[in-house]
N, C-alpha and C positions, 0 to 999 in steps of 0.2 A: 522365491525363484530357485528351482532345482537345477543343479549343475553337475557335471561329471565329477566323481570323487576318486576314480582310479588313479594310481600313481603313474609317473613316467616310467618308461622302459617295459611296460607290459604290452606285448604285442598279441592281439587277439585276431583270429581268422574266422571269417564267415564264408562258408562255401568254398574254401580253398584260396581265399584272397584276403589280404589285410583288411581288417575292419575299418570302415569309415566312422570314426567315433562321433562325428557330427550327426550323422544319420541315426546312430544308435541312441544318442541323447534325445533327439527329436522323437524317436519311436517310443520312448518311455515318458513323453510329455515334458521333458526337461528343456532348459534354456541354455544355449551355448554362449560362453563368454569368449569373444574373439579379439585378437590383437591385430594390429595393422603395421606393415613394414614398408617404409619408403626410403630407408637408407640402404644403398647398394653394397651391403657388407655381409659376408657369411658369418663373421664373428658377432655382429650385432644381431643377426637372425638367430644364431645359436643361443645367445644370451637371452633374447626374448622367449625362445622356445622353452627354456628352463624356468621361466617365471610362472608356469602353471596355466597358461591359456589353454582352452580346449582346442582352438584352431588359430592359425595365423594366415592372413591374406597378404601376399606380396603384391604391392601396388605398382603395376607396370603402366598405369595411366598417368597419374599425377605425381607419383613418387619419382625418384631418380634412377629407377631400376630398369635395365634392359634385359634381353634374354640371356646374355652372357653372364650378367650378374645374378639373375634369378636362379640359374642351375645350381651354383654352389650354395645359395641360400636354401634351396629345397633340400640339398644334402645336409646342411646344418640343422634344419628343422627335424630331419629324420633321426637325429640323435636322441629324440624324445618321442612320446606317443602323441604329441600335438599334431593335429591334422593340417597338412600343407595345402593352401589354396592360393589362387592368384586372380587379381583383377587385370584384365587385358585392356589395351587402350581403346578398342573399338570392336564392333561386331564383324571381325575379319577372321576367316577360317584358318589362315596359315599360322598365326601366332597362337591361337587357341590350341590347335592340334599339337604344335611343338611343345607348348607348355604342359599339356596333358601327357605327352610322351616323356617329358622330363620328370614326371612324378607328381604333378599337382593333382589333388583329389577333389578339386572343385574349381569352377570358373565363374567369376563375377563379371558380367558384361554390362557396360554402361549404356545409358541413353536408349533403352528399349521403349519405343513409343507406340508400336502397333503389334498386332498378332503376327503379321507376316515377318517382322523383324525378330520376334521372339521364336517363331518356328525355325527361322534360319539359324539363330543362335543355338537352339537345342540340337538341331541336325548336325551342326559343326562339332558337337561334343559326343555324339553317339555313333557307334559303329552300325553298319547296315545289318538288318533292314530298317532299323529305327532312324538312322541318320546317314551322314555322308563322311564321317571321319575316316581319314585314310589310316591304314594299318602300319604301325612301326613303333610300338611302345618301348623304346630302347631302355631308358632308365626306369620307366614305370613298372616293368616286369621285375626289376631288381628290388624296387621298393615294395610293390604290392604282392608279388608272388606269381608263380607260373600259370595260375588260372586267371590271370588278369584279363586276357582277351575275352574269356567266357563271361566274366562277371563285371566288366567295366561299366557297361550301360546301367547296371543296377547300383553300382558302388559310387560312381562319381556324382557330384552335385552340380546342377545348373542353376545359377542364381541371376535373375534378370533385374537390372536396376530400374526403379521407378523414380524419376526425378524431374519430370516436366509436366506442364499443364496438358500437353497433348496426351501423354500417358494416362493422366487422370481421367480423361474422357474415354479411355480404352481399357480400363482395369479388368472388366469381366472378360473381354476378348483376349487380353494378354494372359491372364491367369488361368484361362481354360485351355491353354496350349498344351497338347499332349507332351509328356516328358519333362515339363518344367517342375523343378523341385521347390524352388524358393524365389522370393523377390526381395530386393534390398533397396531401402530408401536412402537416397543421398540428400540429406536435408538442405545442404548449401545450394545445390542446383535447383532443388524443388522450391526453395524460398526465392531464388533468383528468378525462376520462371513465373511464380505466382504473384510475387509482390515487388520484384526488382531488387531484393536485398538478400544476399547469401549470409547465413549465420549458422554457427554450430549451436546445437541444443535450442532450436527456435522456440519462441514463446508467442509469436504473432498468432492471432486467433485463426486466420485463414490457413496458415501453414499447419497449425496443430489440427485443424479440422480435416485437412487433407491426409495427415498422418493417421488419424482415426479411420477415415474412409478407406485407406489402403489396407489396414490390418483387418477391417471388417470384410473386405472383398477377399482377402487371403483365406479367411476362415470359411467363407462360402465355397471356395474352390479347393479346400484342403491343401493349400500351398503355405509353406512356412514363411513368415514375414521376418525380415531382418532390417536393422537400421544402424546407421553410424551415429554414435554419441560422443560427446566430449568428456562428460563427467559421469562418475558412477551413479550419482543421484539421479541424473537425467536417464541414464540407462535403466535404473530400477523402475522409474516411472514408465518407460517404454515397455519394460517386461510386464508391468501390471496391466498395460493396455492389450497385451497379447503378442508382442514381438518376442521371438524365441531365438534370435541370433543377434546378440548385442555386441557391437564393436565399441571399444573405448579408446578414443584419441588415436595416437600413432606413436611409433618409436621416436620420430622427430619431435613431436609435441611433448612426449613424456620426458625426453632428454632435456629439451629446452626449458620446460617448466621447472624441473627439479634443479637444473643448473642455476636458473635465475633465483629460485627460492634459497638455495644454499649460499650463493654469493650475497644475497640480501641479508640473510641471517648473520653471516659473518661480519658484514659491514655494520650491522646494528649492534652486535655484541659489545664492542669496546665502549660505545656510547652508553649502553645500558649499565655496564660495569662502572663507568665513570660516574654516572648519576647515582648509583647505589653508594659508592664511596663518599660522594659529596653529602648524601643524606646521613651517613654514619658520622661523618665529621661534625656536621651541624648538630647532631644529637649527642655529641660527646663520646661516641663509640670509638673503639680502637681500630686502627687500620689492620688489615690482614697482610699488608706488604711492608 
C-alpha cells in the first residue's frame, strides 16, 4: 500500500491553488490513510493532524461537531499539510456550501441511494456551470489561495456514501454521475441494511460480498473507493481489495481504546509484580525490596 511520504509543513500549489494531497496521492496510484474527527475540539483536531494522517474528516453527522466547532477544527488542521475534509449530516446544500467556504477540501455525503441524489450532491459542491454552489469562499481563499474560485471545481473532492441495499441496486447509475470523485462505504449502515446487524470491520459473507461488488463498480467507472475501518489489519485487507481511501477508527475510539488499555495495564502490573515476588520467595531467591 503506497501512501504519501512528504512531511508536514510543505505547501505545494497546483495551478495557483493549494494542492489537494488526497487527489495527488490518488493520481500516482497511492492509498490515502484517513483519520476521523468526532470530538468538537480544535486542540484534539490539531493533535490528530500532527499524527501523520494524509487527510482528516470532520464528522458533522454522527460526531458531536456542529459548524461553529468545525471552523476552528479546520483552522487547527491547517497547521499541517493534512487535507481537511468534512462529512455533512445529509444531502443539504446550505451546510455543504458553508463548510466548503470555511476551507474543507472535500465533502463526504451520507446515504446516497440514487443517481438523482448523487447529481444533487455534486451540484451543491461545484460552482456554475458545473453546479449550483453559491459564491462566497471566505476562509477557503485564505487556506487555498487567491485562484481558489478558478480551481475549486477541480480541486475539491466529492465523496458519496454507499451504505444501503437501495444504493447497491444503483451502483452503476450512482458512480457514473458526472463530477463524482469518490464513493465511501459505511460498513455499519451497510450491514444494518443488508443483514440487520451494524458492525465495524464486518466478516459476514453477504456484507463482504457487497464490499467487493462496490469496489469492482468503482473500478469500472474510474471512481476512487473509500471505506471506514476499525483496525489497521482490516484496513490493509480493504486496500488489497482495491480501496484507496482507508479510514481507521476515530479520535473518540482511539482515545477510549488507549485509555482503557493503559488503565488495564496499570491495574495488572501490581498483581504481576506480586506473583513474580512470590515465585522468587518460593525458589529461595532474594527480594529486591
